[in-house]
N, C-alpha and C positions, 0 to 999 in steps of 0.2 A: 312236275310236270305234270297240270291237271290235263283230262282230256279236252273240254275248254281250250287248254294254251295248242295244245296238239292240232284239234280242227282249225282253229283260227290262224295258225302258221300254216297247217295245208292249204286253206282256204284264199288266203294273202300269194301263197306262191301260186298257184290255181289263177287268182283273179289277172295277178302280171302277167302267167303266159298266156291269158285271152286279151291281155293291152284294154284290157279295161282297167278306171279308175274306182277308188271307192263310191264318190256319188254316182258313177254308172250305176254299179252293183246295188248299191244302196236304190236308188230308183227303179231300176229293174223289181228289185225285192218290195218295193211299197213301205221303205221303212226309212228312217233317218239316220243321214252319211254317219253324224255320232255315234247314232248307234251300231251303227256295223262297222266304223271303226272299234269298238269297243266288244266287237265278236271278232275280229280279227285277232285281237289282243288277247282274246282268252279273258275276258274284267267280267264278260254274261253271260247266264246259259245262254246255248243258241234250240231255239223250237226246231223240233222235227218238220214243219212245216220250211220252216225259213231253207236247212237242209236241202230238203226235197226241189224249193223252187231254184236253189243257189246250182243243184246241179245240174237243170233244166236249163239254164239258162245260159253258163256256162258246158254244156255238152256235155257231161260227163257220166260217166257210173260213178253212181251212191258209194259202191268200194272205194275210190279213190282217196277219198277222203280218211278212210279206214285203212291204208294198205300198211301201215306198221304199228304198231300196239306200243303206247305211252311208257312200255314199264315191262323187265322181261320175268318179274316174279307175276305165276298166272293167280297167287291167292289176291296178292295184292291188288292185280285188275281187275278181279270178280268183288272183291271188298269196297273197293271206287264206284263200278257198274250196278253194283247194288246199295248205295249211297245215292248216286244219280236217280237210280229210279224211284228209290224211294222220296223223290221230292216234286214227280211227275203227276201229270195226271193219267188216270186210266186212259185210256181214248190214246196218249202220248206213247204210253208204257206197251200198248199193243205194237202200236209202231214199230217202238222199238223192237222190241220183240221179231217183228218180221224182217226187220233190217239182216238182225245177226244171224237167222234162218237164211237168210238169203247171201248172206258173206260167210258161212261155213259152208254150204252146199256146192 
């Protein structure tokens, strides 16, 4: 399971607990409902800005999206994180670093 699948599944669970539809969340995120559906299915890379807006909309802490690791092997987790980071812009990488620091503090 990729990190995008794990985050998407978590977003779906949180959305349902909030009793909102995909359409309602997509509207509040200012994205197309089909794109939001792809995020929940883990078919697309989720932007950090989208995650930040999502947690604000659902009134949860960002850490809630990352409670359980996707993998029990630390080396594989680190490799997956590095692979993801190699595809993002520096601004997004800085935001990701900030999130990681918050999560481990």
